[in-house]
C-alpha positions as CSV (number, residue, x, y, z in Angstrom):
1,M,-11.7,-22.3,-9.8
2,K,-13.2,-20.2,-12.6
3,M,-15.6,-17.4,-11.8
4,N,-18.4,-19.0,-13.9
5,A,-18.2,-22.1,-11.6
6,V,-18.2,-20.0,-8.4
7,W,-21.0,-17.6,-9.5
8,P,-24.0,-20.1,-9.1
9,W,-22.8,-20.8,-5.6
10,L,-22.7,-17.1,-4.9
11,M,-26.2,-16.7,-6.3
12,V,-27.6,-19.4,-3.9
13,V,-25.8,-18.1,-0.8
14,S,-26.7,-14.4,-1.5
15,A,-30.4,-15.3,-1.9
16,G,-30.3,-17.6,1.2
17,V,-28.8,-15.0,3.5
18,G,-31.6,-12.6,2.8
19,L,-34.5,-15.1,3.3
20,R,-34.8,-14.9,7.1
21,V,-33.6,-11.4,7.9
22,G,-37.1,-10.0,7.4
23,I,-38.4,-12.0,10.4
24,A,-35.2,-12.4,12.5
25,S,-34.4,-8.7,12.5
26,V,-37.9,-7.7,13.9
27,S,-37.8,-9.9,17.1
28,P,-35.0,-8.0,19.0
29,L,-36.9,-4.7,18.5
30,L,-40.4,-5.8,19.4
31,D,-40.4,-4.1,22.8
32,R,-39.3,-0.8,21.3
33,I,-41.8,-1.0,18.4
34,Q,-44.6,-1.7,20.9
35,T,-43.6,1.3,23.1
36,E,-43.2,3.8,20.2
37,L,-46.2,2.7,18.2
38,G,-48.5,1.9,21.1
39,V,-49.8,-1.4,19.8
40,G,-50.9,-4.5,21.8
41,T,-49.1,-7.8,21.8
42,A,-51.6,-9.4,19.5
43,A,-51.0,-6.8,16.8
44,L,-47.3,-7.0,17.5
45,G,-47.3,-10.7,16.8
46,L,-48.5,-10.1,13.3
47,L,-45.2,-8.6,12.3
48,T,-43.6,-12.1,12.5
49,A,-46.8,-14.1,11.8
50,I,-47.7,-12.4,8.5
51,P,-44.5,-13.5,6.6
52,V,-45.0,-17.1,7.8
53,I,-48.7,-17.0,6.8
54,C,-47.6,-15.8,3.3
55,M,-45.1,-18.6,3.0
56,G,-47.8,-21.1,3.9
57,G,-50.5,-19.5,1.7
58,L,-48.5,-18.3,-1.3
59,S,-45.5,-20.7,-1.9
60,F,-47.7,-22.7,-4.3
61,M,-47.5,-19.6,-6.7
62,G,-43.8,-20.1,-7.3
63,S,-44.4,-22.5,-10.2
64,A,-47.1,-20.3,-11.7
65,V,-44.7,-17.3,-11.6
66,E,-41.9,-19.3,-13.2
67,R,-44.3,-20.6,-15.9
68,R,-45.2,-17.0,-16.7
69,W,-41.8,-15.3,-16.6
70,G,-39.1,-17.9,-16.5
71,L,-37.0,-18.9,-13.5
72,M,-34.3,-16.2,-13.7
73,R,-36.7,-13.3,-14.2
74,S,-39.1,-14.6,-11.6
75,M,-36.2,-14.8,-9.0
76,R,-35.3,-11.1,-9.8
77,I,-38.9,-10.1,-9.3
78,A,-39.2,-11.9,-6.0
79,L,-35.8,-10.5,-4.7
80,G,-37.0,-7.1,-5.8
81,V,-40.3,-7.5,-3.8
82,L,-38.4,-8.7,-0.7
83,G,-35.9,-5.8,-1.0
84,I,-38.6,-3.2,-1.4
85,G,-40.4,-4.5,1.6
86,L,-37.3,-4.4,3.8
87,L,-36.2,-0.9,2.5
88,W,-39.7,0.5,3.1
89,R,-39.2,-0.2,6.8
90,G,-36.8,2.7,7.0
91,W,-39.8,5.0,6.5
92,A,-42.4,3.0,8.4
93,H,-43.5,5.3,11.2
94,G,-46.9,3.7,11.7
95,F,-48.1,0.2,12.4
96,A,-50.1,-0.1,9.2
97,A,-47.0,0.7,7.1
98,L,-44.9,-1.8,9.1
99,A,-47.6,-4.5,8.6
100,M,-47.5,-3.8,4.8
101,T,-43.7,-4.3,4.8
102,A,-44.3,-7.7,6.5
103,V,-46.7,-8.6,3.6
104,L,-44.1,-7.7,1.0
105,V,-41.4,-9.6,2.9
106,G,-43.7,-12.7,3.1
107,V,-44.6,-12.5,-0.6
108,G,-41.0,-12.2,-1.7
109,D,-39.9,-15.0,0.7
110,A,-42.8,-17.3,-0.4
111,L,-41.8,-17.0,-4.1
112,I,-38.0,-17.2,-3.6
113,R,-37.9,-20.5,-1.8
114,P,-39.5,-22.8,-4.4
115,L,-37.8,-20.8,-7.3
116,L,-34.4,-21.3,-5.7
117,S,-35.1,-25.0,-5.4
118,G,-35.8,-25.1,-9.1
119,F,-32.6,-23.1,-9.8
120,I,-30.5,-25.5,-7.8
121,K,-32.1,-28.5,-9.6
122,Q,-31.4,-26.9,-13.0
123,T,-27.9,-25.8,-12.3
124,F,-26.3,-28.4,-10.0
125,G,-28.2,-31.6,-10.9
126,N,-26.8,-34.5,-9.0
127,G,-24.9,-32.2,-6.7
128,S,-28.1,-30.6,-5.3
129,H,-27.7,-32.2,-1.9
130,T,-24.4,-30.4,-1.3
131,V,-25.9,-27.1,-2.4
132,M,-28.9,-27.6,-0.2
133,G,-26.7,-27.9,2.9
134,V,-24.9,-24.6,2.0
135,Y,-28.2,-23.0,1.2
136,A,-29.7,-24.0,4.6
137,A,-26.6,-22.8,6.4
138,S,-26.7,-19.4,4.6
139,M,-30.3,-18.9,5.9
140,G,-29.1,-19.6,9.4
141,I,-26.2,-17.2,9.1
142,G,-28.5,-14.5,7.8
143,A,-30.9,-15.0,10.7
144,A,-28.2,-15.1,13.3
145,L,-26.5,-11.9,12.0
146,S,-29.7,-10.0,11.7
147,A,-30.9,-11.0,15.2
148,Y,-27.6,-10.0,16.7
149,A,-26.8,-6.8,14.7
150,T,-30.2,-5.1,14.4
151,P,-30.3,-3.6,17.9
152,H,-26.7,-2.3,17.4
153,L,-27.6,-0.8,14.0
154,A,-30.7,0.8,15.4
155,A,-28.6,2.4,18.2
156,A,-25.9,3.6,15.8
157,L,-28.4,5.1,13.4
158,G,-30.7,6.5,16.1
159,S,-33.7,4.9,14.4
160,W,-35.3,1.4,14.9
161,Q,-36.9,1.9,11.4
162,W,-33.5,2.1,9.7
163,G,-32.1,-0.7,12.0
164,L,-34.7,-2.8,10.2
165,G,-34.3,-1.1,6.8
166,C,-30.6,-1.8,6.6
167,W,-31.3,-5.4,5.9
168,A,-32.5,-4.5,2.4
169,V,-28.8,-4.1,1.5
170,P,-27.9,-7.8,1.4
171,V,-31.1,-8.6,-0.5
172,L,-30.5,-5.8,-3.1
173,L,-26.9,-7.0,-3.4
174,A,-28.3,-10.5,-4.1
175,L,-30.5,-8.9,-6.8
176,L,-27.5,-7.4,-8.4
177,I,-25.7,-10.8,-8.3
178,W,-28.7,-12.5,-9.9
179,T,-28.7,-10.0,-12.9
180,R,-25.4,-11.6,-14.1
181,R,-26.2,-14.1,-16.8
182,S,-23.4,-16.5,-16.1
183,V,-25.5,-19.6,-15.9
184,P,-28.0,-21.2,-18.3
185,T,-31.5,-19.8,-18.0
186,N,-34.7,-21.6,-18.7
187,S,-37.4,-20.0,-20.8
188,P,-41.0,-20.1,-19.7
189,P,-42.6,-23.4,-20.7
190,P,-45.0,-23.1,-23.6
191,R,-48.6,-22.5,-22.6
192,T,-49.6,-25.8,-24.1
193,T,-47.1,-27.9,-22.1
194,A,-48.8,-30.2,-19.7
195,A,-47.9,-29.7,-16.1
196,P,-46.0,-32.5,-14.4
197,R,-48.3,-35.2,-13.1
198,L,-47.6,-35.4,-9.4
199,A,-49.4,-38.1,-7.3
200,V,-51.5,-36.7,-4.6
201,M,-50.1,-39.0,-1.9
202,G,-46.6,-38.1,-3.0
203,V,-47.2,-34.4,-2.4
204,V,-48.9,-35.3,1.0
205,W,-45.8,-37.2,2.2
206,L,-43.4,-34.5,1.2
207,T,-45.6,-31.8,2.7
208,L,-45.8,-33.7,6.0
209,F,-42.1,-34.2,6.0
210,F,-41.5,-30.5,5.5
211,G,-44.2,-29.4,7.9
212,L,-43.3,-31.7,10.8
213,Q,-39.6,-30.9,10.7
214,A,-40.4,-27.2,10.5
215,G,-43.0,-27.6,13.3
216,V,-40.4,-29.2,15.7
217,N,-37.9,-26.4,14.8
218,Y,-40.4,-23.6,15.3
219,T,-41.6,-25.1,18.5
220,V,-38.1,-25.3,19.9
221,V,-37.3,-21.8,18.8
222,A,-40.5,-20.5,20.4
223,W,-40.5,-22.5,23.7
224,L,-37.0,-23.4,24.5
225,P,-36.5,-20.3,26.7
226,S,-39.7,-20.9,28.5
227,V,-38.7,-24.5,29.2
228,C,-35.4,-23.3,30.6
229,L,-37.0,-20.7,32.8
230,A,-39.6,-23.3,34.0
231,Q,-36.7,-25.5,35.2
232,G,-35.1,-22.6,37.2
233,T,-32.6,-21.5,34.6
234,T,-31.8,-17.8,34.5
235,S,-32.9,-15.6,31.6
236,S,-29.3,-15.0,30.5
237,T,-28.5,-18.7,30.5
238,A,-31.7,-19.4,28.5
239,A,-30.5,-16.8,25.9
240,Y,-27.1,-18.5,25.7
241,L,-28.8,-21.9,25.2
242,M,-30.9,-20.4,22.4
243,A,-27.8,-19.0,20.8
244,L,-26.0,-22.3,21.1
245,F,-28.9,-24.1,19.5
246,L,-29.0,-21.8,16.5
247,C,-25.2,-21.9,16.0
248,V,-25.1,-25.7,16.1
249,Q,-28.1,-25.9,13.8
250,T,-26.3,-23.7,11.2
251,L,-23.1,-25.7,11.5
252,S,-25.1,-28.9,11.1
253,S,-26.7,-27.7,7.9
254,L,-23.3,-26.6,6.7
255,L,-21.7,-30.0,7.4
256,F,-24.7,-31.9,6.0
257,P,-23.1,-32.5,2.5
258,I,-20.0,-34.1,4.2
259,V,-22.2,-36.3,6.4
260,L,-24.3,-37.3,3.3
261,G,-21.2,-38.2,1.4
262,R,-19.8,-40.3,4.2
263,T,-23.1,-42.3,4.5
264,G,-23.2,-43.1,0.8
265,Q,-26.0,-40.7,-0.1
266,R,-28.5,-42.8,2.0
267,L,-30.8,-39.9,2.5
268,M,-33.7,-41.7,4.2
269,L,-31.5,-43.5,6.6
270,L,-29.8,-40.2,7.5
271,S,-33.3,-38.7,8.0
272,L,-34.1,-41.3,10.6
273,G,-30.8,-40.6,12.3
274,F,-31.3,-36.9,12.5
275,A,-34.9,-37.4,13.7
276,G,-33.6,-39.8,16.4
277,V,-31.0,-37.2,17.5
278,T,-33.7,-34.6,17.7
279,A,-35.9,-36.9,19.8
280,L,-33.0,-37.6,22.2
281,G,-32.5,-33.8,22.6
282,I,-36.2,-33.3,23.3
283,M,-36.1,-36.0,26.0
284,L,-33.1,-34.4,27.6
285,M,-35.2,-31.2,28.1
286,L,-36.9,-33.2,30.9
287,M,-33.7,-33.2,32.9
288,P,-32.9,-30.0,34.8
289,A,-29.1,-30.4,34.0
290,G,-29.7,-31.4,30.4
291,G,-30.2,-28.0,28.8
292,W,-26.8,-27.7,27.2
293,S,-26.8,-31.2,25.8
294,A,-30.3,-30.8,24.6
295,A,-29.5,-27.5,22.8
296,V,-26.5,-29.2,21.0
297,L,-28.5,-32.4,20.0
298,L,-31.5,-30.3,18.9
299,G,-29.3,-28.1,16.8
300,I,-27.7,-31.2,15.1
301,G,-31.0,-32.9,14.5
302,T,-33.0,-30.0,13.1
303,G,-30.0,-28.6,11.2
304,G,-29.8,-31.9,9.3
305,L,-33.5,-32.4,8.7
306,F,-34.0,-29.0,7.1
307,P,-31.7,-29.5,4.0
308,I,-33.2,-33.0,3.6
309,A,-36.7,-31.5,3.5
310,L,-35.4,-29.0,0.9
311,S,-33.7,-31.7,-1.2
312,L,-36.6,-34.3,-1.4
313,P,-38.7,-32.4,-4.0
314,L,-35.5,-32.1,-6.2
315,I,-34.9,-35.9,-6.0
316,F,-38.4,-36.7,-7.3
317,S,-38.3,-34.1,-10.1
318,E,-37.0,-34.4,-13.6
319,S,-36.7,-30.7,-14.5
320,S,-36.3,-27.3,-12.8
321,Y,-39.9,-26.4,-13.4
322,E,-41.1,-29.7,-11.9
323,A,-38.8,-29.1,-8.9
324,T,-40.2,-25.6,-8.4
325,R,-43.8,-26.9,-8.6
326,L,-43.2,-29.8,-6.2
327,S,-41.3,-27.5,-3.8
328,S,-44.1,-24.9,-4.1
329,L,-46.8,-27.5,-3.1
330,S,-44.8,-29.1,-0.3
331,Q,-43.6,-25.9,1.2
332,S,-46.9,-24.1,1.0
333,G,-48.7,-26.8,3.1
334,G,-45.5,-27.4,5.1
335,Y,-45.1,-23.9,6.3
336,A,-48.8,-23.7,7.2
337,L,-48.4,-26.9,9.3
338,G,-45.1,-25.8,10.8
339,G,-46.6,-22.5,11.9
340,L,-49.6,-24.1,13.4
341,L,-47.7,-26.6,15.7
342,P,-46.0,-24.0,18.0
343,W,-49.5,-22.4,18.5
344,L,-50.9,-25.8,19.5
345,T,-48.0,-26.1,22.0
346,G,-49.0,-22.8,23.4
347,V,-52.5,-24.0,23.9
348,A,-51.2,-27.0,25.8
349,V,-48.7,-25.1,28.0
350,P,-51.3,-23.8,30.5
351,V,-52.7,-27.3,31.0
352,L,-49.5,-29.4,31.0
353,G,-46.8,-26.8,31.8
354,A,-44.1,-25.7,29.4
355,T,-41.7,-28.6,29.7
356,V,-44.3,-31.4,29.4
357,A,-46.2,-29.7,26.6
358,V,-43.1,-29.1,24.5
359,V,-41.7,-32.5,25.0
360,A,-45.0,-34.4,24.4
361,L,-45.9,-32.5,21.3
362,C,-42.4,-32.6,19.8
363,L,-42.1,-36.3,20.4
364,A,-45.5,-36.9,18.8
365,M,-44.4,-34.9,15.8
366,L,-41.1,-36.8,15.5
367,I,-42.9,-40.2,15.7
368,V,-45.2,-39.2,12.9
369,L,-42.1,-37.8,11.0
370,M,-40.4,-41.2,11.3
371,I,-43.5,-42.9,9.9
372,V,-43.5,-40.4,7.0
373,I,-39.8,-41.1,6.4
374,G,-40.7,-44.8,6.1
375,K,-43.4,-44.0,3.6
376,V,-41.1,-41.9,1.5
377,A,-38.4,-44.5,1.6
378,F,-40.4,-47.6,0.8
379,H,-43.0,-46.1,-1.5
380,Q,-41.0,-43.7,-3.6
381,R,-42.9,-44.6,-6.8
382,S,-46.1,-43.2,-5.3
383,L,-44.5,-39.7,-5.6
384,R,-45.2,-39.8,-9.4
385,R,-47.9,-41.2,-11.5
386,P,-46.9,-43.4,-14.4
């Protein structure tokens, strides 16, 4: 295979690996950061909440940035912002500085995601589904590696700051990869060019799809250990179940293109299948002995839904700019909704208990998601105005 054919894949994978390290690397060091900086748990939670807030509030800017500077230059700017935010953590000896790095990580992340969708649409065209599966898997790999390796890096370097700052390396490497002009680039659309006319309800359906599948995923990530502990599982077993869930989720995303090909590209039918598998996994959480099976099924279901959510804006777009714009809109509202749902679960936990609260809210989200899948499948024309 020629290098020019491999390079676009390398661009997607390198950018994907760096997208979750800014959040995943912080979680293992929260206790140490709290002890050394002397901050409360509410302030500590901002370090992971700020990037998600930025993704929810700023993803819509992706299309505006592309319109101003073009897709390739905009991606380099966004990767640069993300890399600077991560590198700055090496010198962040106060909470204010650390919070500012979270802002930069969130801004870079919020811009990269829709821009990368536009790049995939432009470069791979009809092969976008396959690339989305690899892209989703690369994000999972980056998150798993950073969550596992950060404490070891901090111990080896004698500094939790540089344990976090090391994760600028893969992002800056991605920036170098993106400087190679081996693929066609798009120039900024003329100022007079009319923006794509996207139907309001079409954007609503795609936003709900993205937000609901993200909400189920975030809820499981946040509350699976609590459910396990509430059912008498040891903390070490709960950690193994979480690791199993994340590993299966990454593998599911990686194998998604193969499954899609075997099902004849029937994306909506596959969406219902993954949603059903996720619902079965949620129900198994009610069984004290169902933890391992639940972790596997939840990993398969959520790992399949995520690349589908990424692919839908590309399917209903005719150009890379339109793909970026639709991805920006759906991901902006989707991440906001996805971040809200685990919080609502937390509100319900004291009243219903961890297990019932998680199962009830996740099943409710999945039922609505199935309705949304039906709307997208049978009313695809509503996604665009004539």
